[in-house]
N, C-alpha and C positions, 0 to 999 in steps of 0.2 A: 523507381523509388518516392518521387514526388507527392502520388495520389495517397500515401499513408497521411502526409502533411496537409491535403489538402480535407481529407476528412478530421484529423484532429483541429485544423484550423476552423471547419464547419463548426465543429466542440466549444470552441475557445467563446468564438461570435457568440453563440446561444447562451454561454454560461454569464457574458459579459453582457446580453440584453436579458438577462433576469436581473443582475446585477441593479443597472440602471433604472429597470422598471421599481423598482425597492427606493432608488434616488427618485424621482418623478412621484408616487404616491405619498413621498416624506415629505416632501415641497412644500413649504408653508402653510401645513397642520398637522397637527399629531395623528401620527396612524392609527388606527383603530384595530383591535384583536383579529378583529374581525374579515377586515382587508387584506390582513398579512396571511391568513389562514388562507381565504380565497388565492392567494397568487402566489402563495410557496406551502403547498398542500405537500406538497415534496416534502419540506421541513417537519411534519409529524412525521419525527423518526424511529419512536419507544413501538408506533404500534406494526412498520413495514421493515425494521432491518433487524436482522440477528442480535438476539441481546447482548452477543461476544463483540458487538459492535460498540463497546464503552465510552469511547469517545464523543457518540452519539446520543445512546440509551442511557447513561449516566455520567453526564460531565460533569458531576462538584463530585465523582470519587478518588479515592489515591491512585486506582489503574488509569483515569483519565490524566490525572494531573503526573503521571511517571512519560505518559508517553507527549506530554507537550515540554519537558523537562528534553525527552530523548530528540525530538523535535529541534529542539532550541541546538541542540549539538552536533546538528544536522546544518541548520540554516547558518549559524556560526562557527564555524569548528574555530579549535586555538589556533594551526595553520596556514587560515588564511583559502584553503582549498575547500571549492561548496563541490561536494558528490551530489552527482546531480541525476545518476542513477545509480538506485541501488539494492543492491539485491537483499534477499532472507531467506538464512537458513537454517536446518538445524544438524543433528548427528544421526536423530531416529527420528520417523513418524510420533506423532501425535506429542509433541514436544511444546507445540504451539508457535510453530512459527506461521500460521497465515493468518491466525489471530494477532499477531505483530502486525504482519505488513498489514494489514487490512486499517487496525490501529493506525497504524504508524501515516500511511496514505491519507488516511481524512483528519489527522490531526495537522499535515502539511497541506492541504487542500484548504483547512479552515483561517490561511496565513490571510495576509491582506492582498499579497502579488501573485502569490503561487496558486499554479496548475498544477495533478499530477492526473497521470494514465497508472494503472495498476495492470500488472501483465502477471495471468498465471502460465507458469512456465515449469509450471508441476503436473507434465502430461499425464502421469503412471495414475494421478489423486487428484486433480482438480478440488481444490474447493475454495477459492479464491473470492466465486460467485455468489457462492452460498452468503456470503458475510453480506450483503446489498440487494438479498431473494432476488437475482437474474437467473436469467437459463444460460446453458451452455451449450446448447446446438450448433454453433459454430463458434470459431475462434481462432487462435493464432496458427492451429496446426492448419485451420486452413486454408492458414495465406502463404504460408512455405508450402504446401503441398499442393495446393490446387490454385494458386492465384489468385485465392477472392478475392474483392477488392475492399481496401481496407472501410471504406464509409460505410459496409455491409456487417460489420465485425467489432466495431468500435459500440460501447453501450453505455447510456447515459443513467448513473447510478443516483438520480437524483439529488442528489447532494453538489452543491455548486462548485463546481472547479473540478470536478474529480468524476473521472473516465474510465473507461474497464476495457479490456482487450482480455477475454476468455480463453481457457485454453484452446475451447474445440475438440474437435469430433477427436476418439479414442486412435493411438495409431500403435504399432506392430514395433516400432525400433526410436525409440523419444532421443534416446544419446545420439544417436548418427543426425537426425533432424534440428536436434536446438547445437550440434556439431558444423552447421553447413555455414556457407559463406553467405545464403541469404538471409540467416538469424545472427550473422555477426555485422553484416550490413541494416539488418534493421537496428540493431541497438545501438552503433555509431550514427544513424539519423535521428532517431529519434533524441539521441543524447544533445543534436548541434544543432538541430532546428529551431529551438525556442529556450531563451536564455531563462526564461524564469517558469519552466518545465520541470517538474522532478519525474521520475520513472520509477516506480517502486514492483523488484521482477520478487512473487512469489515463485523459489527454487525448490525441486523436489533433497531428501534430507542428504547430506552430505555424506552420513556413513553407511549408507545401502544403494547406492546410486552413484553414476559418474557425470549428471548432466549438472549438480550446481559448481563440483571443480571445472568443469567443460565455461559456464558460462563466466568463471569469476575473471574469468581473462578479460572477459568483452564490459565487466561495469564495473563503476568506480569505486565502489566503496561495496562493503559487506558485513549486515547485519548477524548474528551469530545467536540463534536463540537454545536457550540449554533449561531442558524442565529441572528447578531445583529439586533437588533429595533422588533424582532417577538415573541420571548420566554420572558415569565414574570419569573423575577429573583427567585422567591417563590419557579414556579414551576424547575428554574434551580437546584435551592438547593436540593427539596425535593429528584428530581431523581439521584442526585448526592449520595444522603444519601444510595443509595440503593449499592453504592460502597465501596469495601473498601479503607479507603482512603487514605491508602498507597502505594494503585495500581493508586492514580490520577497519571500521568505524567504533566496533565494542560488542561488549557478552549481554545480554539480555537475559537474565536470570526469573523464567517462568515462574510464579505459584511461592516465590519466595516472599515469607511474610514474617521470618524470623523478625527482623529490624525493626517492627510495625510492636513488637507485642510490650519492651518496655514503659510503653507509650498512651498503653489501654487505651480509655474512654476520651484522652486528647483528640487522637486521631479520628474518636469514631463522632465526636460531637466539632469537630473542624472544618469537615466535611460534609455534614448535613446540609443540604441545598434552604436558603432563606426565601421563601416567598415572596 
């Protein structure tokens, strides 16, 4: 398993080098916008990333601020227990779990010290790679089944301190693969290797597959995504009972806007970016 982290360490060092380059340019004089753009072309996110990656493409929006709030709850938990391997799931497809997983990962990576590895564990319908316009030709399934080296599977996202492990090739029995000892060992290793690394796991919907239930046994915490006005409360409650109560970090109500309506133009004006 050590080869996994040789690859992760290489990714981490490369991210640190980028950070140091910025520091070198900025020392002694004011950095010009041209120099920043030449050095950080990957930061030109509006054209490169999926519009749903709102933390980058709409940094002044209410949605972006909500992800910062969720990040704060994870980085500074009231009980003092930091959950570093976090699974994001939902009851049914189409509720926005991948949207939440990707934006949460980017938001954490924007912190000062935190590095993030995104892992797409939805082997039936992988979408996490689409959030950063990456390929999904090889990934987690290739590592677990074919023993491919991790350094050939990890993808740079172009976002500082954020790395992606895609789902990889399609397989016939994803439940069995994710329940394997190899998967369990993988999650143990990514948790224990680096204290400053968070792992965001995008899992299949809990209500239609068994994969999320299996993975919940090997992660530190779970974020549950519910599409507002779509999933019945009793169905949500029934599925939440499948997960250990202590592992549930919180429930994200995706698409919920009712609480903003009474404030009308206040929110609209407040979140307009000032150039």
